[in-house]
Structures are given as structure tokens and as C-alpha cells.
C-alpha positions in Angstrom: 60.3 13.3 -19.8 62.4 16.4 -20.6 66.1 16.9 -21.4 66.5 18.6 -18.0 68.6 16.9 -15.4 68.3 16.4 -11.7 70.5 14.9 -9.0 69.3 12.2 -6.7 70.8 9.8 -4.1 70.6 6.1 -4.5 72.5 2.9 -3.8 73.2 -0.4 -5.6 74.2 -2.6 -2.7 73.6 -2.8 1.1 76.2 -1.4 3.4 77.6 1.6 5.2 77.4 5.2 4.0 80.0 4.5 1.4 77.4 2.8 -0.8 75.5 6.0 -1.3 75.7 7.6 -4.8 74.8 11.0 -6.1 73.4 10.3 -9.6 72.4 12.6 -12.4 69.1 11.6 -14.0 66.6 13.0 -16.5 63.9 15.0 -14.8 60.8 12.9 -15.0 57.2 14.1 -15.1 54.7 12.9 -12.4 52.2 10.3 -13.5 48.6 10.0 -12.3 48.2 10.6 -8.5 51.8 11.9 -8.2 53.5 15.2 -7.6 57.0 16.4 -8.2 58.7 18.4 -5.5 61.6 20.7 -5.8 63.3 19.6 -2.5 64.7 22.3 -0.3 65.6 20.3 2.8 65.8 16.7 3.8 66.1 15.1 7.2 67.5 11.7 8.1 65.8 9.0 10.1 67.4 6.0 11.7 65.1 4.1 9.3 67.1 5.5 6.4 70.3 4.0 7.8 68.6 0.7 8.5 67.1 0.6 5.0 70.5 1.2 3.5 72.0 -1.6 5.6 69.1 -4.1 5.0 68.1 -4.1 8.7 64.8 -2.4 8.2 61.5 -4.2 7.9 61.2 -3.1 4.3 63.6 -4.4 1.6 65.2 -2.2 -1.0 64.8 -3.0 -4.7 68.4 -3.2 -6.0 70.2 -2.0 -7.9 69.4 1.7 -8.1 67.3 2.0 -5.0 66.3 5.5 -4.0 66.5 6.5 -0.4 64.9 9.0 2.0 61.5 9.4 3.7 61.4 12.9 5.1 61.8 16.1 3.0 60.2 19.5 2.4 60.0 21.6 -0.7 57.8 23.2 -3.3 55.4 21.4 -5.7 56.6 22.1 -9.2 54.6 19.6 -11.3 51.3 17.7 -10.7 50.0 14.5 -12.4 46.5 13.7 -13.3 43.8 13.0 -10.7 45.5 15.0 -7.9 43.2 17.2 -5.8 43.9 19.7 -3.1 47.5 20.4 -4.1 48.7 23.1 -6.4 51.9 24.1 -8.1 53.8 26.3 -5.7 52.5 24.7 -2.5 55.0 24.2 0.3 54.8 20.6 1.3 56.4 17.9 3.5 56.4 14.2 3.0 55.1 11.2 5.0 56.3 7.7 5.4 54.4 4.9 3.7 55.4 5.1 0.0 57.7 2.7 -1.8 61.1 4.1 -0.7 63.1 2.3 -3.4 60.9 4.0 -6.1 60.0 7.3 -4.5 62.8 8.0 -2.1 62.8 11.8 -1.5 66.5 12.5 -0.9 67.7 14.5 -3.9 67.2 17.8 -5.7 63.8 16.7 -6.8 61.4 13.9 -5.8 58.3 12.4 -7.4 55.9 11.2 -4.6 52.3 9.9 -4.5 50.2 12.9 -3.7 48.6 10.9 -0.8 51.9 11.2 1.1 52.4 14.9 1.1 50.9 17.6 3.3 51.1 21.4 3.2 53.0 23.2 5.9 52.6 26.7 7.3 54.6 29.8 6.3 56.1 30.2 9.8 58.2 27.0 9.4 61.5 26.9 7.4 62.0 24.0 5.0 64.6 22.5 7.4 62.0 22.6 10.3 59.2 21.2 8.1 61.5 18.3 6.9 62.1 17.4 10.6 58.5 17.1 11.7 56.9 14.0 10.4 58.9 11.1 11.8 59.7 12.5 15.3 56.6 14.5 16.3 53.8 12.5 14.7 55.4 9.3 16.0 55.3 10.7 19.5 51.7 12.0 19.1 50.5 8.7 17.7 51.9 6.6 20.5 51.8 8.8 23.6 48.9 11.2 23.0 46.6 9.4 20.6 47.0 5.8 21.8 48.7 6.2 25.2 46.3 8.9 26.4 49.2 10.7 28.3 47.8 12.8 31.1 49.0 15.6 33.3 51.3 14.2 36.0 52.1 11.0 34.3 55.8 9.9 34.5 57.0 9.1 31.0 60.3 7.1 30.6 62.0 8.0 27.3 64.9 5.9 26.2 67.4 6.9 23.4 66.3 10.3 24.5 68.8 12.3 22.6 67.4 11.1 19.2 65.0 13.4 17.3 62.1 11.3 18.4 63.3 11.3 22.0 63.6 15.1 22.0 60.1 15.4 20.5 58.8 13.1 23.2 60.3 15.3 26.0 58.7 18.4 24.5 55.3 16.8 24.0 55.3 15.3 27.5 56.0 18.8 28.9 53.2 20.2 26.6 50.8 17.7 28.1 51.8 18.4 31.7 53.5 15.0 32.0 56.9 14.4 33.6 59.6 13.3 31.1 62.4 11.0 32.4 65.1 10.9 29.8 67.5 7.9 29.6 70.8 8.0 27.7 74.0 6.0 27.6 76.2 9.1 27.4 77.0 11.3 30.4 78.1 14.0 27.9 74.4 14.3 26.8 73.0 14.8 30.3 73.0 18.6 30.3 71.7 18.8 26.7 68.7 16.6 27.7 68.0 18.9 30.7 68.2 21.8 28.3 65.7 20.1 26.0 63.2 19.9 28.9 63.8 16.6 30.6 62.7 16.7 34.3 65.1 13.9 35.1 68.0 12.3 33.2 69.3 8.8 33.8 72.7 7.8 32.4 72.4 4.1 32.0 76.1 3.4 31.9 76.4 4.9 35.4 73.2 4.0 37.2 70.4 1.5 37.2 67.6 2.5 34.9 64.8 0.8 36.8 66.3 1.7 40.2 66.4 5.4 39.3 62.9 5.4 37.8 61.6 3.9 41.0 63.4 6.5 43.1 62.1 9.3 40.9 58.5 8.1 41.0 58.4 7.2 44.7 58.4 3.5 44.0 55.4 3.5 41.6 57.1 3.5 38.2 56.4 5.2 34.9 52.8 5.1 33.5 54.2 5.3 30.0 57.5 3.9 28.6 58.6 5.0 25.1 61.5 2.9 23.7 63.2 2.2 20.3 65.7 -0.4 21.6 63.7 -3.4 23.0 66.4 -6.1 22.6 68.4 -6.5 25.8 66.5 -3.9 27.7 62.9 -5.1 27.9 63.3 -6.5 31.4 64.5 -3.1 32.7 61.6 -1.4 30.9 59.1 -3.7 32.5 60.8 -3.2 35.9 60.5 0.6 35.3 56.8 0.5 34.4 54.0 1.3 36.8 51.1 -1.1 37.6 49.0 -1.2 34.4 51.6 0.9 32.6 52.1 0.8 28.9 55.4 0.1 27.2 55.5 1.4 23.6 58.2 -0.2 21.4 58.8 1.8 18.2 62.1 0.2 17.0 64.7 -2.4 17.7 68.0 -0.5 17.8 69.3 -3.1 20.2 69.3 -5.7 17.4 72.5 -5.8 15.3 70.9 -8.1 12.7 67.9 -7.6 10.4 65.0 -5.9 12.2 63.2 -8.4 14.4 65.6 -11.3 13.8 66.9 -11.3 17.4 64.0 -11.9 19.8 63.6 -9.8 22.9 63.0 -11.9 26.0 59.6 -11.2 27.5 59.8 -10.6 31.3 56.5 -12.4 32.0 56.7 -12.2 35.8 57.0 -8.5 35.8 54.4 -8.0 33.1 51.9 -10.3 34.8 52.5 -8.9 38.2 52.0 -5.3 37.1 49.3 -6.1 34.5 51.5 -4.0 32.1 51.0 -3.8 28.4 53.8 -4.1 25.7 52.6 -2.4 22.5 54.3 -2.1 19.2 54.1 1.2 17.3 55.0 2.4 13.9 53.9 5.5 12.0 52.7 3.8 8.8 49.1 3.3 10.0 48.9 7.0 11.0 50.3 8.1 7.7 47.7 6.1 5.8 44.8 7.6 7.9 44.3 11.1 6.5 42.0 12.2 9.3 44.3 11.0 12.1 47.5 12.4 10.4 45.8 15.8 9.9 44.9 15.8 13.6 48.5 15.0 14.4 49.8 17.7 12.1 47.4 20.3 13.6 48.6 19.4 17.0 52.3 19.8 16.1 51.8 23.0 14.0 49.9 24.5 16.9 52.5 23.6 19.4 55.3 24.9 17.2 53.5 28.2 16.5 52.8 28.7 20.2 56.4 27.8 21.2 55.4 24.7 23.2 57.3 22.7 20.7 60.6 23.6 19.0 62.4 21.6 16.3 65.8 20.6 17.5 68.3 20.5 14.7 71.6 18.9 15.8 73.4 19.7 12.5 72.6 20.9 9.0 74.8 19.4 6.2 75.2 20.8 2.7 73.8 18.7 -0.1 77.1 17.3 -1.3 77.9 16.0 2.2 74.9 13.7 2.3 77.0 10.6 3.1 78.7 12.5 5.9 75.2 13.2 7.3 74.5 9.5 7.4 77.8 8.9 9.2 77.0 11.5 11.8 73.6 10.0 12.3 75.1 6.6 13.0 77.8 8.1 15.3 75.0 8.8 17.9 76.7 12.1 18.7 73.7 14.2 17.8 71.0 15.6 20.1 68.1 16.2 17.7 67.6 16.1 14.0 70.2 15.6 11.3 69.3 17.8 8.3 70.6 18.2 4.8 69.9 21.5 2.9 69.7 21.3 -0.9 
């Protein structure tokens, strides 16, 4: 421990963005297996807001819980027993660590070295901080597990989210046909601009009806959804025979994550022999070989221009709580970033 100070974000109680605090703390040294990062940019996940509200599947340790899963910066200190990382390396963070203890949103962050990866020079810190959650989630579900193929119709709900935009881009990169669904007519053109082949505004038209019209009555081979509650029947009705419905969240649940059950449309699932599959990025993050494969795919796509990080808005450090409010307003198309 030194007498130097750093500023970090934390919270003592669950609630809306008003519970967030910017604290000044002594700059700690990393212990064995840890590194300290001088954070340059952070990005917000929906999971950060759920964690803060106690509606995520991981509980915070209160008071004084840190917050934040995605950040990019430069390694400035290394603990014992750390290999493959050097001071000065430009790194991004992965999910999977204890967020209450290691949350990365602040001027500095101490993180287990197992949850950082180097990123290439052609990416800015803001772009690097925006990669892990959106792009590797899509790769893990649709490419690695879903075996997305050229010509597949892929239904993407909550399509204006950062994960949704990444799904549109990766579907196009694989030669699939992305069908974007949104509740807001105002986002229709933005989704076309992001690469959607078709856009369905669910407040104006039937989700399954339009999917069937677009696919000539067959349905989508892959469905990629973070809502689940209240929509699973429509997703099943939109799926093709032997289609796969990936659920990677429960944004349709107003209570703690998973506390409101989604009704399983058995008739549709049995008739189509469709699969409903849960997905989260923690298993990928813990598997170094798979996550490196995911990163190589994403870095290659970004360098070639097949993929492009979509940043909806970049907030200054002192407006961190406002960035959370913007995230929860659902106005954004793409990633919400905070620059340190």
C-alpha cells in the first residue's frame, strides 16, 4: 500500500443510479495472481445495472461493493506468480471475477490476471472496453454453439443493444440473414444502418407473423434473445423446425433474475422439435482456449472491417451515474462508454 490515491465507483445499497458513489481510496498493490490496471475506458453492460439493483444472478457484498465488468487500460503493476503479462501491456477485462471485490469501473482496477487479455494497437481503449460482453457472447452462442451457417435466418430481439448490434454484424460476417426486432419505431433506420436485413417493430406488428413472412413460412433457424419472460411463446412460433432459441438474459423479468418463470410453449417446441438453450459468457471466460479463439475471431473481424464497434455515447468519468441512467433509458443503439 502506498500513500497515493485513486478514485473508484462503489455502492452501499441496492437501487437506481443515485446509489453510485465516487470514492477516493489508497492505491493498493496487486497480490499474487493479480494485476493493477490504469483504466482508460469503461463500458456498461445491462448486467452492471442489474447487479446494482440486486436483480442479477450474482449478489453484491455490501456495503462498499465495487462495480463494473468491462474496461480497458494499461498494466501498471503485477503481483507474484503472473505470467504472460508485463507492465505497459494494453489489456481488456473479462467477466467471471468477484465484481464486488474486483469491479473495474474507476481510475484503477486490481483484477485477477486470469481475467485480462491483451488487445491490438489498432483498437482504441473505448473500442477495446466494448468488445468482451457483446462480441464474445454472440460468438459463443451463435458461432461456437449454434453453428450459424450461410443463409440461416437469425432472429435477434432487443436488437439495438450492444449485444444485438454485435449479433447483426456477426450474422452478416457469416453470411446469415439477421432479422432485428425492436419495440421502438424510432430505431428502425438505425438497425438497418447497422446491417439488419429486416427490422420488425414489435409494437406495430406481429413478431412471429413477420418472421414467417420474411422466411417464406419456415421460421428462423436461430433465435437470440435476452428477454424470455412474456415472449417465449412468440420466439417458439418464430423458430424453424429443429431451430435453436438461445436465451442469454431475462430483461422481461422485473424482479430478481429468474424469479418470474417463463411459460414454456410445449406444443410449439414439441411440434418443431426446437431447442431452448440458456447461454452466459462465464464458461467461455473461464476457458482460455475458447476465449482466445473468440478474441482472435473478433480482432480479425474488426481489423478487416467486417465488424465495427458501435458506440452510442461516450460519457466523461464524472458523469458515470448519468451513463447508467442513459443505459437504462433504452435510448441507445450500441455501447455506452465512459472515458477516464
